[in-house]
N, C-alpha and C positions, 0 to 999 in steps of 0.2 A: 596598424591603424594610424591614421593621420588626422590632424585637426587644424582648424584655422579660426581666428576670431574675426567676425564680420559685424560691424556696428555694435560692438560690445557683447555679441553672442558667440559662444564657442560652438562651432559645428564640427562634428566628427564624420569621418569617411572610412568605411571598411576598405574601399578602393578609391583611387583618385577619380574625381568627376571626369566625364567624357570630354567636356569642354570647359574652358576657364578663360575669362578675359579675352575673348575672341581667338583663343588658341584651340584649333581642332585637334583631336586625338591627344588631348591633355593627359589622358590616362596612360599614354605610352611614354610620357616624359620620365626622367629620372627623379629620384627624391631631391637631389641637389638642385635641379631645375625648379621643382615645386617649392623648395625652401626659399628661393628668391621671392616668390609670391606670398610668403608668410606661412606656408604649411610646416607643421612640426610633427614629430613622432608623438604618439600617445603611449605612455608607459603605464602599464597596469601595476598597481601597488601589490605587494605581497601581503596577504591577509591571513590572520589566524582563524580558527574555527569560530571565534567569538567576535569577528569584525565583519563589516560590509563596506562596500565602496560608497563614498559620498558624492559630492559634486566635483565636476571636472574643473581644473584651474591651470593657468600657465605658471610653470616653475621657472622663474628667471635664472636661477643659478644653473639649472640643468639644461635650459633652453629646450624644454619639451612640455607637453601637457601631461598631467597625471590627475589622480583623484585623491580627495581627502579620504582618510580612513576613520571610520566611526566605530568605536567600541560598543558592543552590545550592552544594554542595561541589564541589571540582574534578572529582571522579568524575561528579557529576550534570551539570556543564557539559560534560564530554567526551561523555557519553552523549547529551545533548540535541543537541550539535553534530553528532554522528554520525547521529542520527535525522533531522536537517534535511538532511544530505547524502544520506542514503538515500532521501529522498522528493523530491528536487529533479527537475527535468525530465530531466537526464542520467541519473540513476539509474532513473527511470521508463522512459526509452527503452531502456536496457540490459535492464531486466527484461522489457519487451515483446519485444525481440529473442530473449531466452532462452526465454520462454514460447512464442512463435511457433515458434522453432527446435525445441523439444522436441516440439511437436505435429507439425511437418513431418517430423521424423526418424521418428517412429512411422508417420505416414501413408506416407512413402516406403518404409519397410521393408514395410508392408502391401501397397503397390503391387507391389513385387518378388515378395512371397510369392503374391499373387493371380495374377501372370503365370505362376508355376510351377503353381499349383493349377488354373488354367484351361487349361493346356497350351500357352500362348503360348511359354513357355520350357521346354526340356527340363531334367531334373535336372543334366545336365552344363553347359548354358548358365547355369543359375541359379548353380551352384557357381562358375563362372568369373567371374561379374560381381557376385554378392552380396557377397562378402567385400571386394573392392577398393572397391566403392561405399560399403559400410557404413563402412569405415575413413575414407573421405573425408567422409561425411555426419556423422560423430560430432561434428564441430565445431558442428553445429546445436544440440546439447544445451547448449552453453555460450553460445549466441546469436551465435556468430562466423560469420555468414552469408558475409561476405566471404572468410574463410579457406576455408570449405566450397566456395565458388564456385571459388576458385583451385585447390583440391585436385581438384575434379571436372573442371576444365578441363585439368588435367595428366594425366588418364587417356588413354593412347594409344588411338586409335580405329582404327588401320590394320588390326589383326587381327580386328576385330569384324565379325560378319555383320550383315545388315540388321536383323534382329530385335533383337539386342543393342544396336546403334547407336540404334535407335528408343527402346528402354527408357532408355538412357543420356541421350539428348537430351531425353526427357520430363522426367527428373529434373533435368537441368541447366537446362531451361527454367523449371521451378518456382523453382529457387534463383536463377537470373538475374533473373527477374521480381521476386522479393522484394527482391533487392539493388538493382535499379534503382529500385524504388518507395520504398525506405526509407533508402537511404544517400546 
């Protein structure tokens, strides 16, 4: 990258301009030829993770343009560190668990509702299983599949008829499969 100061304003170029001072094909000139017109290299400063580039300026000693380096404030350091933590592998995994759980929660509720709507479950059966299962599955919304699994496993099955047991086992099967594949 090159830069030149024009009327007190530093202008940067990722590539030389096509024309300059009535010179056609200025872009094809050498840096040494552009140097005569006042173009200088732009040197990027080396930054730590807690710094950012500031304003561009001309460095008289080095005969080039570079940028000031600005240290982060403590607030910016804290925000940067938190962003790094929020995007690491553990955070990404937890976000995936939560996203998958929210989707599964909705689908499992729809599955139960569909069983009512298609007549597989009577309204009485639906009422007897929907609320207890929903209370146990709510853990999926926070991505806590292992807790949802333990909660579903704690539902007593002794008083359930074959239809309700099949519905419960289908839901438990989906949660069990996810837990065994992801934990």
